[in-house]
PDB file of N, CA, C and O in Angstrom:
ATOM      1  N   MET A   1      -7.878   1.079 -17.524  1.00  0.00           N
ATOM      2  CA  MET A   1      -7.054   0.823 -16.665  1.00  0.00           C
ATOM      3  C   MET A   1      -6.713   1.749 -15.616  1.00  0.00           C
ATOM      4  O   MET A   1      -6.215   2.874 -15.591  1.00  0.00           O
ATOM      5  N   GLY A   2      -7.298   0.613 -14.425  1.00  0.00           N
ATOM      6  CA  GLY A   2      -6.128   1.266 -13.406  1.00  0.00           C
ATOM      7  C   GLY A   2      -5.002   1.570 -12.762  1.00  0.00           C
ATOM      8  O   GLY A   2      -4.180   1.741 -13.662  1.00  0.00           O
ATOM      9  N   PRO A   3      -4.437   1.753 -11.656  1.00  0.00           N
ATOM     10  CA  PRO A   3      -2.584   1.783 -11.374  1.00  0.00           C
ATOM     11  C   PRO A   3      -1.898   0.392 -11.274  1.00  0.00           C
ATOM     12  O   PRO A   3      -2.440  -0.489 -11.942  1.00  0.00           O
ATOM     13  N   SER A   4      -1.492   0.263 -11.009  1.00  0.00           N
ATOM     14  CA  SER A   4      -0.759  -1.019 -10.330  1.00  0.00           C
ATOM     15  C   SER A   4       0.406  -0.672  -9.527  1.00  0.00           C
ATOM     16  O   SER A   4       1.280   0.156  -9.786  1.00  0.00           O
ATOM     17  N   ILE A   5       0.246  -1.675  -8.192  1.00  0.00           N
ATOM     18  CA  ILE A   5       0.257  -1.246  -7.396  1.00  0.00           C
ATOM     19  C   ILE A   5       1.598  -2.446  -7.237  1.00  0.00           C
ATOM     20  O   ILE A   5       1.446  -3.415  -7.981  1.00  0.00           O
ATOM     21  N   GLU A   6       2.758  -2.472  -6.436  1.00  0.00           N
ATOM     22  CA  GLU A   6       3.758  -3.049  -6.500  1.00  0.00           C
ATOM     23  C   GLU A   6       3.799  -2.840  -4.470  1.00  0.00           C
ATOM     24  O   GLU A   6       3.518  -1.823  -3.836  1.00  0.00           O
ATOM     25  N   LEU A   7       4.145  -3.887  -4.053  1.00  0.00           N
ATOM     26  CA  LEU A   7       4.707  -4.250  -2.321  1.00  0.00           C
ATOM     27  C   LEU A   7       6.185  -5.110  -2.696  1.00  0.00           C
ATOM     28  O   LEU A   7       6.484  -6.013  -3.477  1.00  0.00           O
ATOM     29  N   LYS A   8       7.061  -4.111  -1.461  1.00  0.00           N
ATOM     30  CA  LYS A   8       8.262  -5.174  -1.243  1.00  0.00           C
ATOM     31  C   LYS A   8       9.010  -4.923  -0.447  1.00  0.00           C
ATOM     32  O   LYS A   8      10.045  -4.260  -0.403  1.00  0.00           O
ATOM     33  N   GLN A   9       8.322  -5.618   0.370  1.00  0.00           N
ATOM     34  CA  GLN A   9       9.528  -5.959   1.744  1.00  0.00           C
ATOM     35  C   GLN A   9       8.240  -5.462   2.656  1.00  0.00           C
ATOM     36  O   GLN A   9       8.478  -5.348   3.858  1.00  0.00           O
ATOM     37  N   VAL A  10       6.957  -5.168   2.228  1.00  0.00           N
ATOM     38  CA  VAL A  10       6.355  -3.883   3.430  1.00  0.00           C
ATOM     39  C   VAL A  10       5.611  -4.343   5.112  1.00  0.00           C
ATOM     40  O   VAL A  10       4.573  -4.886   5.489  1.00  0.00           O
ATOM     41  N   ALA A  11       6.379  -3.977   5.516  1.00  0.00           N
ATOM     42  CA  ALA A  11       6.723  -4.657   7.512  1.00  0.00           C
ATOM     43  C   ALA A  11       5.237  -3.252   8.067  1.00  0.00           C
ATOM     44  O   ALA A  11       5.242  -2.069   7.727  1.00  0.00           O
ATOM     45  N   LEU A  12       4.218  -3.916   8.910  1.00  0.00           N
ATOM     46  CA  LEU A  12       3.929  -2.766   9.855  1.00  0.00           C
ATOM     47  C   LEU A  12       3.056  -3.686  11.238  1.00  0.00           C
ATOM     48  O   LEU A  12       2.470  -4.743  11.473  1.00  0.00           O
ATOM     49  N   LYS A  13       3.547  -2.223  11.953  1.00  0.00           N
ATOM     50  CA  LYS A  13       4.262  -2.486  13.880  1.00  0.00           C
ATOM     51  C   LYS A  13       3.199  -1.160  14.211  1.00  0.00           C
ATOM     52  O   LYS A  13       3.195  -0.107  13.574  1.00  0.00           O
ATOM     53  N   TYR A  14       2.290  -1.500  15.392  1.00  0.00           N
ATOM     54  CA  TYR A  14       2.267  -0.590  16.036  1.00  0.00           C
ATOM     55  C   TYR A  14       3.097  -0.905  17.572  1.00  0.00           C
ATOM     56  O   TYR A  14       3.122  -2.028  18.075  1.00  0.00           O
ATOM     57  N   GLY A  15       3.298  -0.534  17.759  1.00  0.00           N
ATOM     58  CA  GLY A  15       4.239  -0.923  18.882  1.00  0.00           C
ATOM     59  C   GLY A  15       5.042  -1.255  18.794  1.00  0.00           C
ATOM     60  O   GLY A  15       5.938  -0.746  18.120  1.00  0.00           O
ATOM     61  N   ASP A  16       5.156  -2.852  19.796  1.00  0.00           N
ATOM     62  CA  ASP A  16       5.773  -3.815  19.540  1.00  0.00           C
ATOM     63  C   ASP A  16       5.504  -4.826  18.929  1.00  0.00           C
ATOM     64  O   ASP A  16       6.209  -5.811  18.711  1.00  0.00           O
ATOM     65  N   ASN A  17       3.974  -4.500  18.497  1.00  0.00           N
ATOM     66  CA  ASN A  17       3.215  -5.523  18.030  1.00  0.00           C
ATOM     67  C   ASN A  17       3.638  -5.400  16.208  1.00  0.00           C
ATOM     68  O   ASN A  17       3.993  -4.545  15.397  1.00  0.00           O
ATOM     69  N   THR A  18       3.298  -6.967  16.271  1.00  0.00           N
ATOM     70  CA  THR A  18       4.175  -6.753  14.141  1.00  0.00           C
ATOM     71  C   THR A  18       2.652  -7.492  13.373  1.00  0.00           C
ATOM     72  O   THR A  18       2.167  -8.611  13.541  1.00  0.00           O
ATOM     73  N   ILE A  19       2.269  -6.518  12.639  1.00  0.00           N
ATOM     74  CA  ILE A  19       0.993  -6.694  11.900  1.00  0.00           C
ATOM     75  C   ILE A  19       0.431  -7.255  10.869  1.00  0.00           C
ATOM     76  O   ILE A  19      -0.640  -7.804  10.610  1.00  0.00           O
ATOM     77  N   LEU A  20       1.717  -6.903  10.174  1.00  0.00           N
ATOM     78  CA  LEU A  20       2.494  -6.942   8.728  1.00  0.00           C
ATOM     79  C   LEU A  20       3.403  -7.426   8.605  1.00  0.00           C
ATOM     80  O   LEU A  20       4.189  -6.723   9.240  1.00  0.00           O
ATOM     81  N   GLU A  21       4.074  -8.441   8.080  1.00  0.00           N
ATOM     82  CA  GLU A  21       6.458  -8.707   7.869  1.00  0.00           C
ATOM     83  C   GLU A  21       5.782  -9.331   6.806  1.00  0.00           C
ATOM     84  O   GLU A  21       4.700  -9.898   6.653  1.00  0.00           O
ATOM     85  N   SER A  22       7.171  -8.927   5.833  1.00  0.00           N
ATOM     86  CA  SER A  22       7.653  -8.732   4.361  1.00  0.00           C
ATOM     87  C   SER A  22       6.992  -9.660   3.087  1.00  0.00           C
ATOM     88  O   SER A  22       7.289 -10.729   2.554  1.00  0.00           O
ATOM     89  N   ILE A  23       5.318  -8.047   2.808  1.00  0.00           N
ATOM     90  CA  ILE A  23       4.526  -8.601   2.241  1.00  0.00           C
ATOM     91  C   ILE A  23       5.458  -8.006   1.013  1.00  0.00           C
ATOM     92  O   ILE A  23       6.263  -7.107   0.771  1.00  0.00           O
ATOM     93  N   ASP A  24       4.648  -9.367   0.278  1.00  0.00           N
ATOM     94  CA  ASP A  24       5.492  -9.048  -1.966  1.00  0.00           C
ATOM     95  C   ASP A  24       4.641  -9.417  -1.978  1.00  0.00           C
ATOM     96  O   ASP A  24       4.359 -10.505  -1.475  1.00  0.00           O
ATOM     97  N   HIS A  25       3.471  -8.297  -2.851  1.00  0.00           N
ATOM     98  CA  HIS A  25       2.536  -8.329  -3.726  1.00  0.00           C
ATOM     99  C   HIS A  25       2.389  -7.429  -4.577  1.00  0.00           C
ATOM    100  O   HIS A  25       2.433  -6.227  -4.319  1.00  0.00           O
ATOM    101  N   GLN A  26       2.192  -7.942  -5.729  1.00  0.00           N
ATOM    102  CA  GLN A  26       2.309  -7.413  -7.140  1.00  0.00           C
ATOM    103  C   GLN A  26       0.374  -6.886  -8.107  1.00  0.00           C
ATOM    104  O   GLN A  26       0.090  -7.726  -8.961  1.00  0.00           O
ATOM    105  N   PHE A  27      -0.321  -6.140  -8.023  1.00  0.00           N
ATOM    106  CA  PHE A  27      -1.647  -5.843  -7.537  1.00  0.00           C
ATOM    107  C   PHE A  27      -1.037  -5.184  -9.035  1.00  0.00           C
ATOM    108  O   PHE A  27      -0.131  -4.358  -9.149  1.00  0.00           O
ATOM    109  N   GLU A  28      -2.157  -6.083 -10.548  1.00  0.00           N
ATOM    110  CA  GLU A  28      -1.776  -6.166 -12.253  1.00  0.00           C
ATOM    111  C   GLU A  28      -3.597  -5.175 -12.373  1.00  0.00           C
ATOM    112  O   GLU A  28      -4.772  -5.440 -12.116  1.00  0.00           O
ATOM    113  N   ALA A  29      -2.919  -4.164 -12.840  1.00  0.00           N
ATOM    114  CA  ALA A  29      -3.797  -3.287 -13.431  1.00  0.00           C
ATOM    115  C   ALA A  29      -5.019  -3.357 -14.205  1.00  0.00           C
ATOM    116  O   ALA A  29      -4.686  -3.250 -15.385  1.00  0.00           O
ATOM    117  N   GLY A  30      -6.140  -3.472 -14.117  1.00  0.00           N
ATOM    118  CA  GLY A  30      -7.561  -4.017 -14.461  1.00  0.00           C
ATOM    119  C   GLY A  30      -7.569  -5.611 -14.676  1.00  0.00           C
ATOM    120  O   GLY A  30      -7.812  -6.453 -15.541  1.00  0.00           O
ATOM    121  N   LYS A  31      -7.003  -5.448 -12.880  1.00  0.00           N
ATOM    122  CA  LYS A  31      -7.716  -7.067 -12.516  1.00  0.00           C
ATOM    123  C   LYS A  31      -8.646  -6.332 -11.369  1.00  0.00           C
ATOM    124  O   LYS A  31      -8.731  -5.160 -11.002  1.00  0.00           O
ATOM    125  N   CYS A  32      -9.408  -7.741 -10.906  1.00  0.00           N
ATOM    126  CA  CYS A  32     -10.371  -8.061  -9.500  1.00  0.00           C
ATOM    127  C   CYS A  32      -9.285  -8.337  -8.425  1.00  0.00           C
ATOM    128  O   CYS A  32      -8.514  -9.037  -9.081  1.00  0.00           O
ATOM    129  N   HIS A  33      -8.678  -8.219  -7.055  1.00  0.00           N
ATOM    130  CA  HIS A  33      -8.052  -8.896  -6.539  1.00  0.00           C
ATOM    131  C   HIS A  33      -8.593  -8.096  -4.764  1.00  0.00           C
ATOM    132  O   HIS A  33      -8.817  -6.925  -4.459  1.00  0.00           O
ATOM    133  N   ILE A  34      -8.629  -9.226  -4.045  1.00  0.00           N
ATOM    134  CA  ILE A  34      -9.310  -9.325  -2.763  1.00  0.00           C
ATOM    135  C   ILE A  34      -8.718  -9.249  -1.516  1.00  0.00           C
ATOM    136  O   ILE A  34      -7.691  -9.771  -1.951  1.00  0.00           O
ATOM    137  N   VAL A  35      -8.430  -9.046  -0.252  1.00  0.00           N
ATOM    138  CA  VAL A  35      -7.451  -8.513   0.857  1.00  0.00           C
ATOM    139  C   VAL A  35      -8.196  -9.759   1.592  1.00  0.00           C
ATOM    140  O   VAL A  35      -9.068  -9.231   2.282  1.00  0.00           O
ATOM    141  N   MET A  36      -8.241 -10.823   1.722  1.00  0.00           N
ATOM    142  CA  MET A  36      -8.875 -11.609   2.786  1.00  0.00           C
ATOM    143  C   MET A  36      -7.846 -11.925   3.932  1.00  0.00           C
ATOM    144  O   MET A  36      -6.674 -11.861   3.562  1.00  0.00           O
ATOM    145  N   GLY A  37      -8.131 -12.382   5.759  1.00  0.00           N
ATOM    146  CA  GLY A  37      -7.746 -12.434   6.689  1.00  0.00           C
ATOM    147  C   GLY A  37      -8.876 -12.668   7.732  1.00  0.00           C
ATOM    148  O   GLY A  37     -10.048 -12.753   7.366  1.00  0.00           O
ATOM    149  N   PRO A  38      -8.517 -12.768   9.005  1.00  0.00           N
ATOM    150  CA  PRO A  38      -9.258 -12.702   9.492  1.00  0.00           C
ATOM    151  C   PRO A  38      -9.507 -11.418  10.174  1.00  0.00           C
ATOM    152  O   PRO A  38      -8.974 -10.425   9.678  1.00  0.00           O
ATOM    153  N   ASN A  39     -10.185 -11.284  11.166  1.00  0.00           N
ATOM    154  CA  ASN A  39     -10.299 -10.144  11.984  1.00  0.00           C
ATOM    155  C   ASN A  39      -8.936  -9.817  12.447  1.00  0.00           C
ATOM    156  O   ASN A  39      -8.033 -10.640  12.600  1.00  0.00           O
ATOM    157  N   GLY A  40      -8.848  -8.295  12.699  1.00  0.00           N
ATOM    158  CA  GLY A  40      -7.900  -7.561  13.349  1.00  0.00           C
ATOM    159  C   GLY A  40      -6.438  -7.987  12.843  1.00  0.00           C
ATOM    160  O   GLY A  40      -5.386  -7.591  13.344  1.00  0.00           O
ATOM    161  N   GLY A  41      -6.627  -9.289  11.239  1.00  0.00           N
ATOM    162  CA  GLY A  41      -5.482  -9.881  10.771  1.00  0.00           C
ATOM    163  C   GLY A  41      -4.293  -8.218   9.994  1.00  0.00           C
ATOM    164  O   GLY A  41      -3.088  -8.437  10.114  1.00  0.00           O
ATOM    165  N   GLY A  42      -4.512  -7.366   9.585  1.00  0.00           N
ATOM    166  CA  GLY A  42      -3.965  -6.430   9.201  1.00  0.00           C
ATOM    167  C   GLY A  42      -4.448  -5.349   8.549  1.00  0.00           C
ATOM    168  O   GLY A  42      -4.102  -4.169   8.613  1.00  0.00           O
ATOM    169  N   LYS A  43      -5.865  -6.253   7.476  1.00  0.00           N
ATOM    170  CA  LYS A  43      -6.479  -5.844   5.394  1.00  0.00           C
ATOM    171  C   LYS A  43      -6.709  -4.256   6.073  1.00  0.00           C
ATOM    172  O   LYS A  43      -6.080  -3.515   5.318  1.00  0.00           O
ATOM    173  N   THR A  44      -7.097  -3.739   6.750  1.00  0.00           N
ATOM    174  CA  THR A  44      -7.291  -2.186   6.790  1.00  0.00           C
ATOM    175  C   THR A  44      -6.214  -1.634   7.023  1.00  0.00           C
ATOM    176  O   THR A  44      -5.748  -0.521   6.776  1.00  0.00           O
ATOM    177  N   SER A  45      -6.001  -2.176   7.329  1.00  0.00           N
ATOM    178  CA  SER A  45      -3.697  -1.531   7.858  1.00  0.00           C
ATOM    179  C   SER A  45      -2.899  -1.364   6.487  1.00  0.00           C
ATOM    180  O   SER A  45      -2.307  -0.334   6.165  1.00  0.00           O
ATOM    181  N   LEU A  46      -3.002  -2.999   5.423  1.00  0.00           N
ATOM    182  CA  LEU A  46      -2.742  -2.882   4.408  1.00  0.00           C
ATOM    183  C   LEU A  46      -2.623  -1.221   3.429  1.00  0.00           C
ATOM    184  O   LEU A  46      -1.862  -0.268   3.256  1.00  0.00           O
ATOM    185  N   LEU A  47      -3.802  -1.690   3.064  1.00  0.00           N
ATOM    186  CA  LEU A  47      -5.020  -0.269   1.938  1.00  0.00           C
ATOM    187  C   LEU A  47      -4.850   1.006   3.112  1.00  0.00           C
ATOM    188  O   LEU A  47      -4.711   2.200   2.849  1.00  0.00           O
ATOM    189  N   ARG A  48      -4.890   0.546   4.106  1.00  0.00           N
ATOM    190  CA  ARG A  48      -4.114   2.606   4.661  1.00  0.00           C
ATOM    191  C   ARG A  48      -2.874   2.779   4.334  1.00  0.00           C
ATOM    192  O   ARG A  48      -2.730   3.759   3.603  1.00  0.00           O
ATOM    193  N   SER A  49      -1.531   1.996   4.681  1.00  0.00           N
ATOM    194  CA  SER A  49      -0.351   2.604   4.077  1.00  0.00           C
ATOM    195  C   SER A  49      -0.890   2.574   2.948  1.00  0.00           C
ATOM    196  O   SER A  49      -1.274   3.706   2.656  1.00  0.00           O
ATOM    197  N   ILE A  50      -1.232   1.425   1.735  1.00  0.00           N
ATOM    198  CA  ILE A  50      -1.003   1.729   0.178  1.00  0.00           C
ATOM    199  C   ILE A  50      -1.091   3.111  -0.486  1.00  0.00           C
ATOM    200  O   ILE A  50      -0.481   3.611  -1.432  1.00  0.00           O
ATOM    201  N   LEU A  51      -2.706   3.858   0.879  1.00  0.00           N
ATOM    202  CA  LEU A  51      -3.061   5.061   0.615  1.00  0.00           C
ATOM    203  C   LEU A  51      -2.263   6.204   1.127  1.00  0.00           C
ATOM    204  O   LEU A  51      -2.558   7.392   1.003  1.00  0.00           O
ATOM    205  N   GLY A  52      -0.759   5.488   1.977  1.00  0.00           N
ATOM    206  CA  GLY A  52       0.002   6.678   2.868  1.00  0.00           C
ATOM    207  C   GLY A  52      -0.851   7.407   3.926  1.00  0.00           C
ATOM    208  O   GLY A  52      -0.700   8.620   4.071  1.00  0.00           O
ATOM    209  N   LEU A  53      -1.606   6.826   4.559  1.00  0.00           N
ATOM    210  CA  LEU A  53      -2.293   7.112   6.402  1.00  0.00           C
ATOM    211  C   LEU A  53      -1.175   6.464   7.054  1.00  0.00           C
ATOM    212  O   LEU A  53      -0.354   7.166   7.645  1.00  0.00           O
ATOM    213  N   THR A  54      -1.058   5.310   7.018  1.00  0.00           N
ATOM    214  CA  THR A  54      -0.356   4.635   7.809  1.00  0.00           C
ATOM    215  C   THR A  54       1.213   4.284   7.930  1.00  0.00           C
ATOM    216  O   THR A  54       1.931   4.004   6.969  1.00  0.00           O
ATOM    217  N   PRO A  55       1.743   4.366   9.678  1.00  0.00           N
ATOM    218  CA  PRO A  55       3.206   4.685   8.210  1.00  0.00           C
ATOM    219  C   PRO A  55       3.893   2.614   8.080  1.00  0.00           C
ATOM    220  O   PRO A  55       3.337   1.552   8.360  1.00  0.00           O
ATOM    221  N   PHE A  56       4.399   2.738   7.878  1.00  0.00           N
ATOM    222  CA  PHE A  56       5.211   1.285   7.108  1.00  0.00           C
ATOM    223  C   PHE A  56       6.725   1.223   7.277  1.00  0.00           C
ATOM    224  O   PHE A  56       7.387   2.231   7.525  1.00  0.00           O
ATOM    225  N   THR A  57       7.265  -0.018   7.131  1.00  0.00           N
ATOM    226  CA  THR A  57       8.660   0.187   6.505  1.00  0.00           C
ATOM    227  C   THR A  57       8.637  -1.128   4.711  1.00  0.00           C
ATOM    228  O   THR A  57       7.930  -2.133   4.643  1.00  0.00           O
ATOM    229  N   GLY A  58       9.459  -0.713   3.739  1.00  0.00           N
ATOM    230  CA  GLY A  58       9.797  -1.256   2.811  1.00  0.00           C
ATOM    231  C   GLY A  58       9.137  -0.638   1.092  1.00  0.00           C
ATOM    232  O   GLY A  58       9.761   0.423   1.066  1.00  0.00           O
ATOM    233  N   ASP A  59       8.597  -0.646   0.201  1.00  0.00           N
ATOM    234  CA  ASP A  59       8.502  -0.367  -0.165  1.00  0.00           C
ATOM    235  C   ASP A  59       6.897  -0.295  -1.417  1.00  0.00           C
ATOM    236  O   ASP A  59       6.861  -1.036  -2.399  1.00  0.00           O
ATOM    237  N   ILE A  60       6.126   0.376  -1.202  1.00  0.00           N
ATOM    238  CA  ILE A  60       4.775   0.203  -1.880  1.00  0.00           C
ATOM    239  C   ILE A  60       4.794   1.961  -3.196  1.00  0.00           C
ATOM    240  O   ILE A  60       4.721   3.165  -2.949  1.00  0.00           O
ATOM    241  N   ASN A  61       4.973   0.886  -4.956  1.00  0.00           N
ATOM    242  CA  ASN A  61       4.795   1.588  -5.956  1.00  0.00           C
ATOM    243  C   ASN A  61       4.024   1.881  -6.785  1.00  0.00           C
ATOM    244  O   ASN A  61       3.814   1.086  -7.702  1.00  0.00           O
ATOM    245  N   ILE A  62       3.316   3.189  -6.724  1.00  0.00           N
ATOM    246  CA  ILE A  62       2.005   3.004  -8.009  1.00  0.00           C
ATOM    247  C   ILE A  62       2.601   3.383  -8.817  1.00  0.00           C
ATOM    248  O   ILE A  62       3.666   3.979  -8.661  1.00  0.00           O
ATOM    249  N   GLN A  63       1.742   2.983 -10.548  1.00  0.00           N
ATOM    250  CA  GLN A  63       2.047   3.430 -11.581  1.00  0.00           C
ATOM    251  C   GLN A  63       1.119   3.532 -12.341  1.00  0.00           C
ATOM    252  O   GLN A  63       0.820   2.542 -13.010  1.00  0.00           O
ATOM    253  N   TRP A  64       0.460   4.608 -12.466  1.00  0.00           N
ATOM    254  CA  TRP A  64      -0.862   4.973 -13.578  1.00  0.00           C
ATOM    255  C   TRP A  64      -0.658   5.373 -14.591  1.00  0.00           C
ATOM    256  O   TRP A  64      -0.417   6.574 -14.472  1.00  0.00           O
ATOM    257  N   PRO A  65      -0.576   4.897 -16.145  1.00  0.00           N
ATOM    258  CA  PRO A  65      -0.554   4.556 -17.110  1.00  0.00           C
ATOM    259  C   PRO A  65      -1.701   5.547 -17.571  1.00  0.00           C
ATOM    260  O   PRO A  65      -1.317   6.549 -18.174  1.00  0.00           O
ATOM    261  N   GLU A  66      -2.422   5.464 -17.461  1.00  0.00           N
ATOM    262  CA  GLU A  66      -3.773   6.682 -18.124  1.00  0.00           C
ATOM    263  C   GLU A  66      -2.901   8.386 -17.799  1.00  0.00           C
ATOM    264  O   GLU A  66      -3.016   9.361 -18.542  1.00  0.00           O
ATOM    265  N   LYS A  67      -2.160   8.342 -16.650  1.00  0.00           N
ATOM    266  CA  LYS A  67      -1.965   9.697 -16.482  1.00  0.00           C
ATOM    267  C   LYS A  67      -1.278  10.088 -16.650  1.00  0.00           C
ATOM    268  O   LYS A  67      -0.236   9.725 -16.104  1.00  0.00           O
ATOM    269  N   LYS A  68      -1.308  11.828 -18.117  1.00  0.00           N
ATOM    270  CA  LYS A  68       0.016  11.936 -18.843  1.00  0.00           C
ATOM    271  C   LYS A  68       1.575  12.159 -18.293  1.00  0.00           C
ATOM    272  O   LYS A  68       1.930  12.783 -17.292  1.00  0.00           O
ATOM    273  N   GLY A  69       2.416  11.427 -19.300  1.00  0.00           N
ATOM    274  CA  GLY A  69       3.430  11.280 -18.411  1.00  0.00           C
ATOM    275  C   GLY A  69       3.710  10.237 -18.117  1.00  0.00           C
ATOM    276  O   GLY A  69       2.716   9.571 -17.829  1.00  0.00           O
ATOM    277  N   ASP A  70       5.275   9.351 -17.982  1.00  0.00           N
ATOM    278  CA  ASP A  70       5.298   8.433 -16.532  1.00  0.00           C
ATOM    279  C   ASP A  70       4.823   8.423 -15.854  1.00  0.00           C
ATOM    280  O   ASP A  70       4.561   7.241 -15.633  1.00  0.00           O
ATOM    281  N   TRP A  71       4.191   9.296 -14.838  1.00  0.00           N
ATOM    282  CA  TRP A  71       3.459   9.466 -13.781  1.00  0.00           C
ATOM    283  C   TRP A  71       3.957   7.977 -12.534  1.00  0.00           C
ATOM    284  O   TRP A  71       3.316   6.959 -12.800  1.00  0.00           O
ATOM    285  N   VAL A  72       4.901   7.820 -11.388  1.00  0.00           N
ATOM    286  CA  VAL A  72       4.828   7.380 -10.755  1.00  0.00           C
ATOM    287  C   VAL A  72       4.524   7.530  -9.412  1.00  0.00           C
ATOM    288  O   VAL A  72       4.572   8.727  -9.129  1.00  0.00           O
ATOM    289  N   MET A  73       4.184   6.725  -8.303  1.00  0.00           N
ATOM    290  CA  MET A  73       4.328   6.992  -7.071  1.00  0.00           C
ATOM    291  C   MET A  73       4.915   6.846  -5.803  1.00  0.00           C
ATOM    292  O   MET A  73       3.954   6.996  -5.048  1.00  0.00           O
ATOM    293  N   PHE A  74       6.104   6.605  -4.974  1.00  0.00           N
ATOM    294  CA  PHE A  74       7.019   5.993  -4.553  1.00  0.00           C
ATOM    295  C   PHE A  74       6.280   5.934  -3.194  1.00  0.00           C
ATOM    296  O   PHE A  74       5.919   7.109  -3.129  1.00  0.00           O
ATOM    297  N   LEU A  75       5.882   5.435  -2.230  1.00  0.00           N
ATOM    298  CA  LEU A  75       6.067   5.726  -1.272  1.00  0.00           C
ATOM    299  C   LEU A  75       6.347   5.371  -0.055  1.00  0.00           C
ATOM    300  O   LEU A  75       5.837   4.472   0.614  1.00  0.00           O
ATOM    301  N   LYS A  76       7.141   6.075   0.204  1.00  0.00           N
ATOM    302  CA  LYS A  76       8.160   5.804   1.657  1.00  0.00           C
ATOM    303  C   LYS A  76       7.546   6.539   3.006  1.00  0.00           C
ATOM    304  O   LYS A  76       8.332   6.333   3.930  1.00  0.00           O
ATOM    305  N   LYS A  77       6.258   7.430   3.497  1.00  0.00           N
ATOM    306  CA  LYS A  77       5.763   8.040   4.667  1.00  0.00           C
ATOM    307  C   LYS A  77       5.293   7.387   4.234  1.00  0.00           C
ATOM    308  O   LYS A  77       5.523   6.450   3.468  1.00  0.00           O
ATOM    309  N   PRO A  78       3.592   8.330   5.241  1.00  0.00           N
ATOM    310  CA  PRO A  78       2.066   8.282   5.255  1.00  0.00           C
ATOM    311  C   PRO A  78       2.833   9.859   4.952  1.00  0.00           C
ATOM    312  O   PRO A  78       3.794  10.596   5.174  1.00  0.00           O
ATOM    313  N   CYS A  79       0.819   9.559   3.884  1.00  0.00           N
ATOM    314  CA  CYS A  79       0.596  11.294   3.804  1.00  0.00           C
ATOM    315  C   CYS A  79      -0.461  11.780   5.172  1.00  0.00           C
ATOM    316  O   CYS A  79      -1.483  11.230   5.582  1.00  0.00           O
ATOM    317  N   LEU A  80       0.206  12.965   5.639  1.00  0.00           N
ATOM    318  CA  LEU A  80      -0.083  13.258   6.580  1.00  0.00           C
ATOM    319  C   LEU A  80      -1.608  14.404   6.411  1.00  0.00           C
ATOM    320  O   LEU A  80      -2.556  14.626   7.163  1.00  0.00           O
ATOM    321  N   LYS A  81      -1.283  14.842   5.255  1.00  0.00           N
ATOM    322  CA  LYS A  81      -1.775  16.215   4.599  1.00  0.00           C
ATOM    323  C   LYS A  81      -3.995  15.838   5.090  1.00  0.00           C
ATOM    324  O   LYS A  81      -4.754  14.869   5.080  1.00  0.00           O
ATOM    325  N   PRO A  82      -4.062  17.110   5.378  1.00  0.00           N
ATOM    326  CA  PRO A  82      -5.718  17.296   5.526  1.00  0.00           C
ATOM    327  C   PRO A  82      -6.416  16.693   4.784  1.00  0.00           C
ATOM    328  O   PRO A  82      -7.258  15.845   5.078  1.00  0.00           O
ATOM    329  N   ALA A  83      -6.102  17.109   3.692  1.00  0.00           N
ATOM    330  CA  ALA A  83      -7.491  16.302   2.583  1.00  0.00           C
ATOM    331  C   ALA A  83      -7.022  15.057   2.731  1.00  0.00           C
ATOM    332  O   ALA A  83      -8.152  14.719   2.379  1.00  0.00           O
ATOM    333  N   CYS A  84      -6.299  13.740   2.959  1.00  0.00           N
ATOM    334  CA  CYS A  84      -5.495  12.398   3.291  1.00  0.00           C
ATOM    335  C   CYS A  84      -6.551  11.562   4.463  1.00  0.00           C
ATOM    336  O   CYS A  84      -6.865  10.389   4.258  1.00  0.00           O
ATOM    337  N   ARG A  85      -6.913  12.119   5.372  1.00  0.00           N
ATOM    338  CA  ARG A  85      -8.089  12.141   6.298  1.00  0.00           C
ATOM    339  C   ARG A  85      -9.308  12.194   6.873  1.00  0.00           C
ATOM    340  O   ARG A  85      -9.418  12.106   8.096  1.00  0.00           O
TER     341      ARG A  85
END
């Protein structure tokens, strides 16, 4: 089983453009999920935020039960390490 991902009040902006606003969602581990919407609707930006590649506001909590210990990732700011690009 993979990670569980929880979005709390996630919002994305590019300049003055609001792309996504107040997204709350739970992606449950072991289930198939689809992110769909129109072209330019923010699907890729949302996924990039979950990966830590795009700045966002709100909380993205990732829990991965297979990892040893109680490993939890709380993303607050994007990961801009060279390995993430």
